[in-house]
PDB file of N, H, CA, C and O in Angstrom:
ATOM      1  N   MET A   1       9.981   9.651 -15.389  1.00  0.00           N
ATOM      2  CA  MET A   1      10.240  10.334 -14.583  1.00  0.00           C
ATOM      3  C   MET A   1      11.346  11.225 -14.073  1.00  0.00           C
ATOM      4  O   MET A   1      12.446  10.796 -14.421  1.00  0.00           O
ATOM      5  N   LYS A   2      11.377  11.898 -13.638  1.00  0.00           N
ATOM      6  H   LYS A   2      10.484  12.246 -13.356  1.00  0.00           H
ATOM      7  CA  LYS A   2      12.706  13.090 -13.791  1.00  0.00           C
ATOM      8  C   LYS A   2      12.683  13.134 -11.943  1.00  0.00           C
ATOM      9  O   LYS A   2      11.643  12.969 -11.306  1.00  0.00           O
ATOM     10  N   ILE A   3      13.941  13.368 -11.351  1.00  0.00           N
ATOM     11  H   ILE A   3      14.786  13.502 -11.869  1.00  0.00           H
ATOM     12  CA  ILE A   3      14.544  13.762 -10.115  1.00  0.00           C
ATOM     13  C   ILE A   3      14.255  15.220 -10.291  1.00  0.00           C
ATOM     14  O   ILE A   3      14.195  15.609 -11.457  1.00  0.00           O
ATOM     15  N   GLY A   4      14.075  16.048  -9.385  1.00  0.00           N
ATOM     16  H   GLY A   4      14.123  15.732  -8.437  1.00  0.00           H
ATOM     17  CA  GLY A   4      14.637  17.671  -9.479  1.00  0.00           C
ATOM     18  C   GLY A   4      14.875  17.900  -8.091  1.00  0.00           C
ATOM     19  O   GLY A   4      14.596  17.131  -7.172  1.00  0.00           O
ATOM     20  N   LYS A   5      15.588  19.389  -7.992  1.00  0.00           N
ATOM     21  H   LYS A   5      15.815  20.015  -8.739  1.00  0.00           H
ATOM     22  CA  LYS A   5      16.018  19.806  -6.784  1.00  0.00           C
ATOM     23  C   LYS A   5      14.928  20.878  -6.134  1.00  0.00           C
ATOM     24  O   LYS A   5      14.894  22.046  -6.522  1.00  0.00           O
ATOM     25  N   ARG A   6      14.037  20.361  -5.102  1.00  0.00           N
ATOM     26  H   ARG A   6      14.065  19.412  -4.787  1.00  0.00           H
ATOM     27  CA  ARG A   6      13.180  21.480  -4.499  1.00  0.00           C
ATOM     28  C   ARG A   6      13.882  21.760  -3.171  1.00  0.00           C
ATOM     29  O   ARG A   6      13.940  20.790  -2.416  1.00  0.00           O
ATOM     30  N   GLY A   7      14.250  22.534  -2.880  1.00  0.00           N
ATOM     31  H   GLY A   7      14.203  23.323  -3.493  1.00  0.00           H
ATOM     32  CA  GLY A   7      14.583  23.463  -0.998  1.00  0.00           C
ATOM     33  C   GLY A   7      15.863  22.698  -1.320  1.00  0.00           C
ATOM     34  O   GLY A   7      16.483  22.592  -2.378  1.00  0.00           O
ATOM     35  N   SER A   8      16.166  21.993   0.376  1.00  0.00           N
ATOM     36  H   SER A   8      15.662  22.079   1.236  1.00  0.00           H
ATOM     37  CA  SER A   8      17.289  21.173   0.579  1.00  0.00           C
ATOM     38  C   SER A   8      16.897  19.424  -0.025  1.00  0.00           C
ATOM     39  O   SER A   8      17.761  18.547  -0.034  1.00  0.00           O
ATOM     40  N   GLY A   9      15.670  19.224  -0.421  1.00  0.00           N
ATOM     41  H   GLY A   9      14.968  19.936  -0.413  1.00  0.00           H
ATOM     42  CA  GLY A   9      15.505  17.873  -0.842  1.00  0.00           C
ATOM     43  C   GLY A   9      15.707  17.936  -2.525  1.00  0.00           C
ATOM     44  O   GLY A   9      16.268  18.629  -3.373  1.00  0.00           O
ATOM     45  N   LEU A  10      14.893  16.780  -2.418  1.00  0.00           N
ATOM     46  H   LEU A  10      14.437  16.217  -1.729  1.00  0.00           H
ATOM     47  CA  LEU A  10      14.703  15.721  -3.719  1.00  0.00           C
ATOM     48  C   LEU A  10      13.312  15.895  -4.114  1.00  0.00           C
ATOM     49  O   LEU A  10      12.404  15.761  -3.293  1.00  0.00           O
ATOM     50  N   ALA A  11      13.068  16.242  -5.561  1.00  0.00           N
ATOM     51  H   ALA A  11      13.805  16.350  -6.227  1.00  0.00           H
ATOM     52  CA  ALA A  11      11.456  15.743  -5.415  1.00  0.00           C
ATOM     53  C   ALA A  11      11.028  14.894  -7.157  1.00  0.00           C
ATOM     54  O   ALA A  11      11.707  15.347  -8.078  1.00  0.00           O
ATOM     55  N   ILE A  12      10.152  13.940  -7.498  1.00  0.00           N
ATOM     56  H   ILE A  12       9.601  13.572  -6.749  1.00  0.00           H
ATOM     57  CA  ILE A  12       9.998  13.319  -8.537  1.00  0.00           C
ATOM     58  C   ILE A  12       8.700  13.201  -8.964  1.00  0.00           C
ATOM     59  O   ILE A  12       7.837  12.480  -8.464  1.00  0.00           O
ATOM     60  N   ARG A  13       8.534  14.324 -10.406  1.00  0.00           N
ATOM     61  H   ARG A  13       9.235  14.910 -10.813  1.00  0.00           H
ATOM     62  CA  ARG A  13       7.272  14.348 -10.956  1.00  0.00           C
ATOM     63  C   ARG A  13       6.688  12.951 -11.476  1.00  0.00           C
ATOM     64  O   ARG A  13       7.098  12.012 -12.159  1.00  0.00           O
ATOM     65  N   ILE A  14       5.666  13.259 -10.884  1.00  0.00           N
ATOM     66  H   ILE A  14       5.332  14.022 -10.330  1.00  0.00           H
ATOM     67  CA  ILE A  14       5.207  12.023 -11.388  1.00  0.00           C
ATOM     68  C   ILE A  14       4.370  12.044 -12.669  1.00  0.00           C
ATOM     69  O   ILE A  14       3.823  13.146 -12.719  1.00  0.00           O
ATOM     70  N   PRO A  15       4.032  11.284 -13.740  1.00  0.00           N
ATOM     71  CA  PRO A  15       3.662  12.047 -15.077  1.00  0.00           C
ATOM     72  C   PRO A  15       2.282  11.934 -14.877  1.00  0.00           C
ATOM     73  O   PRO A  15       1.971  11.218 -13.926  1.00  0.00           O
ATOM     74  N   SER A  16       1.271  12.499 -15.580  1.00  0.00           N
ATOM     75  H   SER A  16       1.524  13.081 -16.353  1.00  0.00           H
ATOM     76  CA  SER A  16      -0.297  12.916 -15.521  1.00  0.00           C
ATOM     77  C   SER A  16      -0.938  11.215 -15.918  1.00  0.00           C
ATOM     78  O   SER A  16      -1.941  10.820 -15.324  1.00  0.00           O
ATOM     79  N   SER A  17      -0.570  10.744 -16.466  1.00  0.00           N
ATOM     80  H   SER A  17       0.245  11.065 -16.949  1.00  0.00           H
ATOM     81  CA  SER A  17      -0.770   9.375 -16.721  1.00  0.00           C
ATOM     82  C   SER A  17      -1.192   8.158 -15.238  1.00  0.00           C
ATOM     83  O   SER A  17      -2.017   7.278 -14.995  1.00  0.00           O
ATOM     84  N   VAL A  18      -0.205   8.726 -14.671  1.00  0.00           N
ATOM     85  H   VAL A  18       0.466   9.441 -14.868  1.00  0.00           H
ATOM     86  CA  VAL A  18      -0.565   8.054 -13.293  1.00  0.00           C
ATOM     87  C   VAL A  18      -0.473   7.962 -12.404  1.00  0.00           C
ATOM     88  O   VAL A  18      -0.222   7.047 -11.619  1.00  0.00           O
ATOM     89  N   VAL A  19      -0.765   9.420 -12.348  1.00  0.00           N
ATOM     90  H   VAL A  19      -0.969  10.163 -12.986  1.00  0.00           H
ATOM     91  CA  VAL A  19      -1.522  10.614 -11.413  1.00  0.00           C
ATOM     92  C   VAL A  19      -2.973  10.291 -11.431  1.00  0.00           C
ATOM     93  O   VAL A  19      -3.583   9.826 -10.469  1.00  0.00           O
ATOM     94  N   LYS A  20      -3.482  10.570 -12.594  1.00  0.00           N
ATOM     95  H   LYS A  20      -2.986  10.947 -13.376  1.00  0.00           H
ATOM     96  CA  LYS A  20      -5.005  10.193 -12.755  1.00  0.00           C
ATOM     97  C   LYS A  20      -5.252   8.876 -12.551  1.00  0.00           C
ATOM     98  O   LYS A  20      -6.400   8.848 -12.109  1.00  0.00           O
ATOM     99  N   GLU A  21      -4.725   7.475 -12.636  1.00  0.00           N
ATOM    100  H   GLU A  21      -3.792   7.498 -12.995  1.00  0.00           H
ATOM    101  CA  GLU A  21      -4.947   6.077 -12.878  1.00  0.00           C
ATOM    102  C   GLU A  21      -4.679   5.645 -11.363  1.00  0.00           C
ATOM    103  O   GLU A  21      -4.577   4.455 -11.065  1.00  0.00           O
ATOM    104  N   LEU A  22      -4.598   6.415 -10.656  1.00  0.00           N
ATOM    105  H   LEU A  22      -4.681   7.381 -10.898  1.00  0.00           H
ATOM    106  CA  LEU A  22      -3.946   5.963  -8.818  1.00  0.00           C
ATOM    107  C   LEU A  22      -4.706   7.595  -8.459  1.00  0.00           C
ATOM    108  O   LEU A  22      -4.249   8.096  -7.432  1.00  0.00           O
ATOM    109  N   ASN A  23      -5.680   8.361  -9.112  1.00  0.00           N
ATOM    110  H   ASN A  23      -6.051   7.954  -9.947  1.00  0.00           H
ATOM    111  CA  ASN A  23      -6.227   9.461  -8.410  1.00  0.00           C
ATOM    112  C   ASN A  23      -5.837  10.584  -7.138  1.00  0.00           C
ATOM    113  O   ASN A  23      -6.597  10.905  -6.225  1.00  0.00           O
ATOM    114  N   LEU A  24      -4.388  11.090  -7.364  1.00  0.00           N
ATOM    115  H   LEU A  24      -3.770  10.828  -8.105  1.00  0.00           H
ATOM    116  CA  LEU A  24      -3.546  11.366  -6.576  1.00  0.00           C
ATOM    117  C   LEU A  24      -3.633  12.996  -6.419  1.00  0.00           C
ATOM    118  O   LEU A  24      -3.937  13.460  -7.518  1.00  0.00           O
ATOM    119  N   ASN A  25      -3.521  13.712  -5.737  1.00  0.00           N
ATOM    120  H   ASN A  25      -3.274  13.336  -4.844  1.00  0.00           H
ATOM    121  CA  ASN A  25      -4.029  14.839  -5.795  1.00  0.00           C
ATOM    122  C   ASN A  25      -3.135  15.631  -4.822  1.00  0.00           C
ATOM    123  O   ASN A  25      -3.041  15.278  -3.647  1.00  0.00           O
ATOM    124  N   ALA A  26      -2.564  16.564  -5.247  1.00  0.00           N
ATOM    125  H   ALA A  26      -2.641  16.851  -6.202  1.00  0.00           H
ATOM    126  CA  ALA A  26      -1.310  17.460  -4.533  1.00  0.00           C
ATOM    127  C   ALA A  26      -1.893  17.981  -3.187  1.00  0.00           C
ATOM    128  O   ALA A  26      -3.018  18.297  -2.799  1.00  0.00           O
ATOM    129  N   GLY A  27      -0.360  17.926  -2.514  1.00  0.00           N
ATOM    130  H   GLY A  27       0.553  17.669  -2.829  1.00  0.00           H
ATOM    131  CA  GLY A  27      -0.249  18.179  -1.031  1.00  0.00           C
ATOM    132  C   GLY A  27      -0.879  16.585  -0.208  1.00  0.00           C
ATOM    133  O   GLY A  27      -1.259  16.714   0.956  1.00  0.00           O
ATOM    134  N   GLU A  28      -0.947  15.366  -0.760  1.00  0.00           N
ATOM    135  H   GLU A  28      -0.638  15.262  -1.706  1.00  0.00           H
ATOM    136  CA  GLU A  28      -1.383  14.108  -0.468  1.00  0.00           C
ATOM    137  C   GLU A  28      -0.259  13.692   0.390  1.00  0.00           C
ATOM    138  O   GLU A  28       0.873  13.725  -0.090  1.00  0.00           O
ATOM    139  N   GLU A  29      -0.453  13.279   1.684  1.00  0.00           N
ATOM    140  H   GLU A  29      -1.373  13.252   2.075  1.00  0.00           H
ATOM    141  CA  GLU A  29       0.774  12.559   2.184  1.00  0.00           C
ATOM    142  C   GLU A  29       0.889  10.965   1.395  1.00  0.00           C
ATOM    143  O   GLU A  29       0.118  10.097   0.986  1.00  0.00           O
ATOM    144  N   MET A  30       2.202  11.187   1.471  1.00  0.00           N
ATOM    145  H   MET A  30       2.828  11.892   1.803  1.00  0.00           H
ATOM    146  CA  MET A  30       3.093   9.829   0.435  1.00  0.00           C
ATOM    147  C   MET A  30       3.580   9.588   1.344  1.00  0.00           C
ATOM    148  O   MET A  30       3.873  10.402   2.220  1.00  0.00           O
ATOM    149  N   GLU A  31       3.959   7.460   1.378  1.00  0.00           N
ATOM    150  H   GLU A  31       3.721   6.799   0.667  1.00  0.00           H
ATOM    151  CA  GLU A  31       5.221   6.991   2.167  1.00  0.00           C
ATOM    152  C   GLU A  31       6.231   6.393   1.204  1.00  0.00           C
ATOM    153  O   GLU A  31       5.830   6.180   0.060  1.00  0.00           O
ATOM    154  N   ILE A  32       6.924   6.228   1.374  1.00  0.00           N
ATOM    155  H   ILE A  32       7.250   6.402   2.304  1.00  0.00           H
ATOM    156  CA  ILE A  32       7.978   5.401   0.273  1.00  0.00           C
ATOM    157  C   ILE A  32       8.940   4.703   0.989  1.00  0.00           C
ATOM    158  O   ILE A  32       9.682   5.074   1.899  1.00  0.00           O
ATOM    159  N   THR A  33       8.797   3.534   0.384  1.00  0.00           N
ATOM    160  H   THR A  33       8.194   3.232  -0.355  1.00  0.00           H
ATOM    161  CA  THR A  33       9.221   2.506   1.550  1.00  0.00           C
ATOM    162  C   THR A  33      10.950   1.770   0.224  1.00  0.00           C
ATOM    163  O   THR A  33      10.681   1.411  -0.922  1.00  0.00           O
ATOM    164  N   VAL A  34      11.942   1.737   0.574  1.00  0.00           N
ATOM    165  H   VAL A  34      12.160   2.029   1.505  1.00  0.00           H
ATOM    166  CA  VAL A  34      13.067   0.983  -0.108  1.00  0.00           C
ATOM    167  C   VAL A  34      12.959  -0.195  -0.546  1.00  0.00           C
ATOM    168  O   VAL A  34      13.472  -0.945   0.285  1.00  0.00           O
ATOM    169  N   THR A  35      12.503  -0.844  -1.544  1.00  0.00           N
ATOM    170  H   THR A  35      12.087  -0.234  -2.218  1.00  0.00           H
ATOM    171  CA  THR A  35      12.405  -2.316  -1.991  1.00  0.00           C
ATOM    172  C   THR A  35      13.568  -3.310  -2.018  1.00  0.00           C
ATOM    173  O   THR A  35      13.437  -4.520  -1.831  1.00  0.00           O
ATOM    174  N   GLY A  36      14.725  -2.675  -2.273  1.00  0.00           N
ATOM    175  H   GLY A  36      14.832  -1.692  -2.425  1.00  0.00           H
ATOM    176  CA  GLY A  36      15.387  -3.340  -2.872  1.00  0.00           C
ATOM    177  C   GLY A  36      16.671  -2.572  -3.351  1.00  0.00           C
ATOM    178  O   GLY A  36      16.298  -1.411  -3.177  1.00  0.00           O
ATOM    179  N   GLU A  37      17.850  -2.498  -3.808  1.00  0.00           N
ATOM    180  H   GLU A  37      18.153  -3.440  -3.950  1.00  0.00           H
ATOM    181  CA  GLU A  37      18.562  -1.819  -4.039  1.00  0.00           C
ATOM    182  C   GLU A  37      18.879  -0.789  -4.983  1.00  0.00           C
ATOM    183  O   GLU A  37      19.900  -0.114  -5.122  1.00  0.00           O
ATOM    184  N   HIS A  38      18.018  -0.804  -5.475  1.00  0.00           N
ATOM    185  H   HIS A  38      17.189  -1.352  -5.362  1.00  0.00           H
ATOM    186  CA  HIS A  38      17.290   0.566  -6.310  1.00  0.00           C
ATOM    187  C   HIS A  38      15.963   0.755  -7.044  1.00  0.00           C
ATOM    188  O   HIS A  38      15.629   1.261  -8.115  1.00  0.00           O
ATOM    189  N   ARG A  39      15.300   0.099  -5.959  1.00  0.00           N
ATOM    190  H   ARG A  39      15.571  -0.312  -5.089  1.00  0.00           H
ATOM    191  CA  ARG A  39      13.889   0.109  -6.046  1.00  0.00           C
ATOM    192  C   ARG A  39      13.152   0.591  -4.639  1.00  0.00           C
ATOM    193  O   ARG A  39      13.521   0.312  -3.499  1.00  0.00           O
ATOM    194  N   PHE A  40      12.154   1.291  -4.981  1.00  0.00           N
ATOM    195  H   PHE A  40      11.853   1.518  -5.908  1.00  0.00           H
ATOM    196  CA  PHE A  40      11.184   1.475  -3.733  1.00  0.00           C
ATOM    197  C   PHE A  40       9.665   1.664  -4.686  1.00  0.00           C
ATOM    198  O   PHE A  40       9.446   1.803  -5.889  1.00  0.00           O
ATOM    199  N   GLU A  41       8.635   1.572  -3.238  1.00  0.00           N
ATOM    200  H   GLU A  41       8.814   1.459  -2.260  1.00  0.00           H
ATOM    201  CA  GLU A  41       7.368   1.485  -3.759  1.00  0.00           C
ATOM    202  C   GLU A  41       6.850   3.048  -2.931  1.00  0.00           C
ATOM    203  O   GLU A  41       7.497   3.712  -2.121  1.00  0.00           O
ATOM    204  N   VAL A  42       5.535   3.289  -3.455  1.00  0.00           N
ATOM    205  H   VAL A  42       5.009   2.750  -4.113  1.00  0.00           H
ATOM    206  CA  VAL A  42       5.248   4.584  -2.943  1.00  0.00           C
ATOM    207  C   VAL A  42       3.960   4.585  -2.632  1.00  0.00           C
ATOM    208  O   VAL A  42       3.329   4.272  -3.641  1.00  0.00           O
ATOM    209  N   SER A  43       3.415   4.740  -1.929  1.00  0.00           N
ATOM    210  H   SER A  43       3.928   4.994  -1.109  1.00  0.00           H
ATOM    211  CA  SER A  43       2.133   4.047  -1.056  1.00  0.00           C
ATOM    212  C   SER A  43       1.688   5.454  -0.075  1.00  0.00           C
ATOM    213  O   SER A  43       2.548   6.153   0.462  1.00  0.00           O
ATOM    214  N   ARG A  44      -0.225   5.796   0.082  1.00  0.00           N
ATOM    215  H   ARG A  44      -0.923   5.228  -0.354  1.00  0.00           H
ATOM    216  CA  ARG A  44      -0.750   6.979   0.490  1.00  0.00           C
ATOM    217  C   ARG A  44      -0.102   6.480   1.618  1.00  0.00           C
ATOM    218  O   ARG A  44       0.076   5.268   1.741  1.00  0.00           O
ATOM    219  N   ASP A  45       0.291   7.332   2.504  1.00  0.00           N
ATOM    220  H   ASP A  45       0.146   8.316   2.404  1.00  0.00           H
ATOM    221  CA  ASP A  45       0.642   6.976   4.265  1.00  0.00           C
ATOM    222  C   ASP A  45      -0.720   7.949   4.473  1.00  0.00           C
ATOM    223  O   ASP A  45      -0.937   9.147   4.288  1.00  0.00           O
ATOM    224  N   ARG A  46      -1.795   6.425   5.116  1.00  0.00           N
ATOM    225  H   ARG A  46      -1.618   5.452   5.266  1.00  0.00           H
ATOM    226  CA  ARG A  46      -2.784   6.965   6.190  1.00  0.00           C
ATOM    227  C   ARG A  46      -2.815   7.221   7.615  1.00  0.00           C
ATOM    228  O   ARG A  46      -3.755   7.583   8.322  1.00  0.00           O
ATOM    229  N   LYS A  47      -1.495   6.940   7.931  1.00  0.00           N
ATOM    230  H   LYS A  47      -0.731   6.646   7.357  1.00  0.00           H
ATOM    231  CA  LYS A  47      -1.548   7.730   9.374  1.00  0.00           C
ATOM    232  C   LYS A  47      -2.817   9.222   9.747  1.00  0.00           C
ATOM    233  O   LYS A  47      -3.589   9.389  10.691  1.00  0.00           O
ATOM    234  N   ARG A  48      -2.659   9.679   9.077  1.00  0.00           N
ATOM    235  H   ARG A  48      -2.031   9.543   8.310  1.00  0.00           H
ATOM    236  CA  ARG A  48      -3.081  10.670   9.604  1.00  0.00           C
ATOM    237  C   ARG A  48      -4.968  10.603   9.826  1.00  0.00           C
ATOM    238  O   ARG A  48      -5.669  10.991  10.760  1.00  0.00           O
ATOM    239  N   LEU A  49      -5.228  10.109   8.857  1.00  0.00           N
ATOM    240  H   LEU A  49      -4.659   9.793   8.098  1.00  0.00           H
ATOM    241  CA  LEU A  49      -6.466   9.342   8.516  1.00  0.00           C
ATOM    242  C   LEU A  49      -6.482   8.440   9.888  1.00  0.00           C
ATOM    243  O   LEU A  49      -6.884   8.667  11.029  1.00  0.00           O
ATOM    244  N   GLU A  50      -6.040   7.637   9.435  1.00  0.00           N
ATOM    245  H   GLU A  50      -5.714   7.452   8.508  1.00  0.00           H
ATOM    246  CA  GLU A  50      -6.227   6.419  10.736  1.00  0.00           C
ATOM    247  C   GLU A  50      -6.372   6.994  11.976  1.00  0.00           C
ATOM    248  O   GLU A  50      -7.243   6.460  12.664  1.00  0.00           O
ATOM    249  N   ALA A  51      -5.742   7.992  12.513  1.00  0.00           N
ATOM    250  H   ALA A  51      -5.035   8.426  11.955  1.00  0.00           H
ATOM    251  CA  ALA A  51      -5.479   9.085  13.763  1.00  0.00           C
ATOM    252  C   ALA A  51      -7.209   9.844  14.051  1.00  0.00           C
ATOM    253  O   ALA A  51      -7.999   9.891  14.995  1.00  0.00           O
ATOM    254  N   LEU A  52      -7.158  10.430  12.389  1.00  0.00           N
ATOM    255  H   LEU A  52      -6.516  10.391  11.622  1.00  0.00           H
ATOM    256  CA  LEU A  52      -8.735  10.856  12.781  1.00  0.00           C
ATOM    257  C   LEU A  52      -9.460  10.091  13.094  1.00  0.00           C
ATOM    258  O   LEU A  52      -9.946  10.441  14.169  1.00  0.00           O
ATOM    259  N   ASP A  53      -9.908   9.044  12.713  1.00  0.00           N
ATOM    260  H   ASP A  53      -9.513   8.760  11.839  1.00  0.00           H
ATOM    261  CA  ASP A  53     -10.871   7.587  12.712  1.00  0.00           C
ATOM    262  C   ASP A  53     -10.954   7.605  14.133  1.00  0.00           C
ATOM    263  O   ASP A  53     -11.930   7.772  14.865  1.00  0.00           O
ATOM    264  N   LYS A  54      -9.310   7.328  14.487  1.00  0.00           N
ATOM    265  H   LYS A  54      -8.517   7.192  13.892  1.00  0.00           H
ATOM    266  CA  LYS A  54      -9.384   7.193  15.970  1.00  0.00           C
ATOM    267  C   LYS A  54      -9.952   7.580  17.216  1.00  0.00           C
ATOM    268  O   LYS A  54     -10.366   6.849  18.116  1.00  0.00           O
ATOM    269  N   MET A  55      -9.905   9.301  17.130  1.00  0.00           N
ATOM    270  H   MET A  55      -9.568   9.895  16.399  1.00  0.00           H
ATOM    271  CA  MET A  55     -10.245  10.421  17.710  1.00  0.00           C
ATOM    272  C   MET A  55     -12.157  10.256  17.136  1.00  0.00           C
ATOM    273  O   MET A  55     -13.040  10.546  17.943  1.00  0.00           O
ATOM    274  N   ARG A  56     -12.375   9.956  16.248  1.00  0.00           N
ATOM    275  H   ARG A  56     -11.658   9.721  15.592  1.00  0.00           H
ATOM    276  CA  ARG A  56     -14.005   9.805  15.625  1.00  0.00           C
ATOM    277  C   ARG A  56     -14.501   9.177  16.767  1.00  0.00           C
ATOM    278  O   ARG A  56     -15.372   9.499  17.575  1.00  0.00           O
ATOM    279  N   LYS A  57     -13.773   8.225  16.666  1.00  0.00           N
ATOM    280  H   LYS A  57     -13.065   7.964  16.009  1.00  0.00           H
ATOM    281  CA  LYS A  57     -14.466   6.768  17.183  1.00  0.00           C
ATOM    282  C   LYS A  57     -14.653   7.021  18.735  1.00  0.00           C
ATOM    283  O   LYS A  57     -15.747   6.692  19.193  1.00  0.00           O
ATOM    284  N   MET A  58     -13.741   7.554  19.578  1.00  0.00           N
ATOM    285  H   MET A  58     -12.853   7.822  19.205  1.00  0.00           H
ATOM    286  CA  MET A  58     -13.531   8.383  21.494  1.00  0.00           C
ATOM    287  C   MET A  58     -15.160   9.307  21.276  1.00  0.00           C
ATOM    288  O   MET A  58     -15.846   9.598  22.256  1.00  0.00           O
ATOM    289  N   ARG A  59     -15.362   9.486  20.564  1.00  0.00           N
ATOM    290  H   ARG A  59     -14.804   9.250  19.768  1.00  0.00           H
ATOM    291  CA  ARG A  59     -17.230  10.461  20.645  1.00  0.00           C
ATOM    292  C   ARG A  59     -16.456  11.327  21.313  1.00  0.00           C
ATOM    293  O   ARG A  59     -17.206  11.171  22.276  1.00  0.00           O
ATOM    294  N   PHE A  60     -15.774  11.986  21.658  1.00  0.00           N
ATOM    295  H   PHE A  60     -15.165  12.112  20.875  1.00  0.00           H
ATOM    296  CA  PHE A  60     -15.309  12.939  22.460  1.00  0.00           C
ATOM    297  C   PHE A  60     -16.216  14.675  21.883  1.00  0.00           C
ATOM    298  O   PHE A  60     -15.947  15.409  20.932  1.00  0.00           O
ATOM    299  N   VAL A  61     -16.913  14.749  22.571  1.00  0.00           N
ATOM    300  H   VAL A  61     -17.132  14.153  23.344  1.00  0.00           H
ATOM    301  CA  VAL A  61     -17.721  16.297  22.256  1.00  0.00           C
ATOM    302  C   VAL A  61     -16.853  17.496  23.039  1.00  0.00           C
ATOM    303  O   VAL A  61     -16.400  17.443  24.183  1.00  0.00           O
ATOM    304  N   LEU A  62     -16.732  18.896  21.807  1.00  0.00           N
ATOM    305  H   LEU A  62     -17.099  18.938  20.878  1.00  0.00           H
ATOM    306  CA  LEU A  62     -15.925  19.773  23.130  1.00  0.00           C
ATOM    307  C   LEU A  62     -17.452  20.593  22.975  1.00  0.00           C
ATOM    308  O   LEU A  62     -18.100  20.717  21.935  1.00  0.00           O
ATOM    309  N   PRO A  63     -17.799  21.100  24.327  1.00  0.00           N
ATOM    310  CA  PRO A  63     -18.773  22.237  24.222  1.00  0.00           C
ATOM    311  C   PRO A  63     -18.764  23.058  22.904  1.00  0.00           C
ATOM    312  O   PRO A  63     -17.929  22.999  22.002  1.00  0.00           O
ATOM    313  N   ASP A  64     -19.787  23.774  22.981  1.00  0.00           N
ATOM    314  H   ASP A  64     -20.466  23.821  23.714  1.00  0.00           H
ATOM    315  CA  ASP A  64     -19.611  24.646  21.372  1.00  0.00           C
ATOM    316  C   ASP A  64     -18.967  25.887  21.790  1.00  0.00           C
ATOM    317  O   ASP A  64     -18.666  26.559  20.803  1.00  0.00           O
ATOM    318  N   ASP A  65     -18.641  26.446  22.921  1.00  0.00           N
ATOM    319  H   ASP A  65     -18.886  25.901  23.722  1.00  0.00           H
ATOM    320  CA  ASP A  65     -17.848  28.075  23.305  1.00  0.00           C
ATOM    321  C   ASP A  65     -16.456  27.438  23.236  1.00  0.00           C
ATOM    322  O   ASP A  65     -15.724  28.371  22.904  1.00  0.00           O
ATOM    323  N   TYR A  66     -15.742  26.384  23.370  1.00  0.00           N
ATOM    324  H   TYR A  66     -16.336  25.626  23.640  1.00  0.00           H
ATOM    325  CA  TYR A  66     -14.549  26.151  23.313  1.00  0.00           C
ATOM    326  C   TYR A  66     -13.749  26.677  23.082  1.00  0.00           C
ATOM    327  O   TYR A  66     -14.299  27.523  22.377  1.00  0.00           O
ATOM    328  N   VAL A  67     -12.647  26.961  23.081  1.00  0.00           N
ATOM    329  H   VAL A  67     -12.201  26.273  23.654  1.00  0.00           H
ATOM    330  CA  VAL A  67     -11.910  27.708  22.008  1.00  0.00           C
ATOM    331  C   VAL A  67     -10.165  26.827  22.642  1.00  0.00           C
ATOM    332  O   VAL A  67      -9.810  26.645  23.807  1.00  0.00           O
ATOM    333  N   PHE A  68      -9.665  26.579  21.764  1.00  0.00           N
ATOM    334  H   PHE A  68      -9.953  26.727  20.818  1.00  0.00           H
ATOM    335  CA  PHE A  68      -8.144  26.711  21.643  1.00  0.00           C
ATOM    336  C   PHE A  68      -7.326  27.299  21.965  1.00  0.00           C
ATOM    337  O   PHE A  68      -6.837  28.029  21.103  1.00  0.00           O
ATOM    338  N   ASN A  69      -6.862  27.322  23.012  1.00  0.00           N
ATOM    339  H   ASN A  69      -7.259  26.729  23.713  1.00  0.00           H
ATOM    340  CA  ASN A  69      -5.827  28.386  23.630  1.00  0.00           C
ATOM    341  C   ASN A  69      -4.499  27.254  23.688  1.00  0.00           C
ATOM    342  O   ASN A  69      -4.506  26.321  24.490  1.00  0.00           O
ATOM    343  N   ARG A  70      -3.533  27.455  22.854  1.00  0.00           N
ATOM    344  H   ARG A  70      -3.527  28.213  22.202  1.00  0.00           H
ATOM    345  CA  ARG A  70      -1.968  27.254  23.279  1.00  0.00           C
ATOM    346  C   ARG A  70      -1.469  28.159  24.291  1.00  0.00           C
ATOM    347  O   ARG A  70      -1.191  27.489  25.286  1.00  0.00           O
ATOM    348  N   ASP A  71      -1.217  29.471  24.487  1.00  0.00           N
ATOM    349  H   ASP A  71      -1.443  30.015  23.679  1.00  0.00           H
ATOM    350  CA  ASP A  71      -0.170  29.970  25.285  1.00  0.00           C
ATOM    351  C   ASP A  71      -1.072  29.344  26.792  1.00  0.00           C
ATOM    352  O   ASP A  71      -0.302  28.822  27.599  1.00  0.00           O
ATOM    353  N   GLU A  72      -2.419  29.350  27.177  1.00  0.00           N
ATOM    354  H   GLU A  72      -3.045  29.773  26.522  1.00  0.00           H
ATOM    355  CA  GLU A  72      -3.071  28.716  28.166  1.00  0.00           C
ATOM    356  C   GLU A  72      -2.706  27.384  28.743  1.00  0.00           C
ATOM    357  O   GLU A  72      -2.595  27.039  29.919  1.00  0.00           O
ATOM    358  N   ILE A  73      -2.520  26.602  27.427  1.00  0.00           N
ATOM    359  H   ILE A  73      -2.610  26.882  26.472  1.00  0.00           H
ATOM    360  CA  ILE A  73      -2.258  24.656  27.813  1.00  0.00           C
ATOM    361  C   ILE A  73      -0.777  24.602  28.502  1.00  0.00           C
ATOM    362  O   ILE A  73      -0.499  23.867  29.450  1.00  0.00           O
ATOM    363  N   TYR A  74       0.307  25.692  27.735  1.00  0.00           N
ATOM    364  H   TYR A  74       0.081  26.289  26.965  1.00  0.00           H
ATOM    365  CA  TYR A  74       1.495  25.724  27.906  1.00  0.00           C
ATOM    366  C   TYR A  74       2.199  26.757  28.851  1.00  0.00           C
ATOM    367  O   TYR A  74       3.326  27.234  28.720  1.00  0.00           O
ATOM    368  N   ASP A  75       0.770  27.118  30.369  1.00  0.00           N
ATOM    369  H   ASP A  75      -0.145  26.731  30.475  1.00  0.00           H
ATOM    370  CA  ASP A  75       1.053  28.946  30.995  1.00  0.00           C
ATOM    371  C   ASP A  75       2.096  29.612  30.423  1.00  0.00           C
ATOM    372  O   ASP A  75       3.223  29.951  30.786  1.00  0.00           O
ATOM    373  N   ARG A  76       1.455  29.710  29.461  1.00  0.00           N
ATOM    374  H   ARG A  76       0.540  29.435  29.166  1.00  0.00           H
ATOM    375  CA  ARG A  76       2.643  30.953  28.454  1.00  0.00           C
ATOM    376  C   ARG A  76       2.306  32.502  28.843  1.00  0.00           C
ATOM    377  O   ARG A  76       1.111  32.473  29.134  1.00  0.00           O
ATOM    378  N   GLN A  77       2.715  33.660  28.969  1.00  0.00           N
ATOM    379  H   GLN A  77       3.686  33.684  28.732  1.00  0.00           H
ATOM    380  CA  GLN A  77       2.146  34.928  29.424  1.00  0.00           C
ATOM    381  C   GLN A  77       2.375  35.382  28.222  1.00  0.00           C
ATOM    382  O   GLN A  77       2.079  36.541  27.933  1.00  0.00           O
TER     383      GLN A  77
END
């Protein structure tokens, strides 16, 4: 793997064989954990999916005519 520069951060190019084996897709959220002085572990970040699942379990249904309005919430003019 190669490390490249992207914006102010760094990016790791993942070989296509690993992408296929792990069924990875562009745009997926990943989590990196340092596991040693020169080692790290990469895993899918499931926080977003877990939050969505919790919301679904609450079974809160919005009215059909509901419109989200951020300005209204923060009382902006």
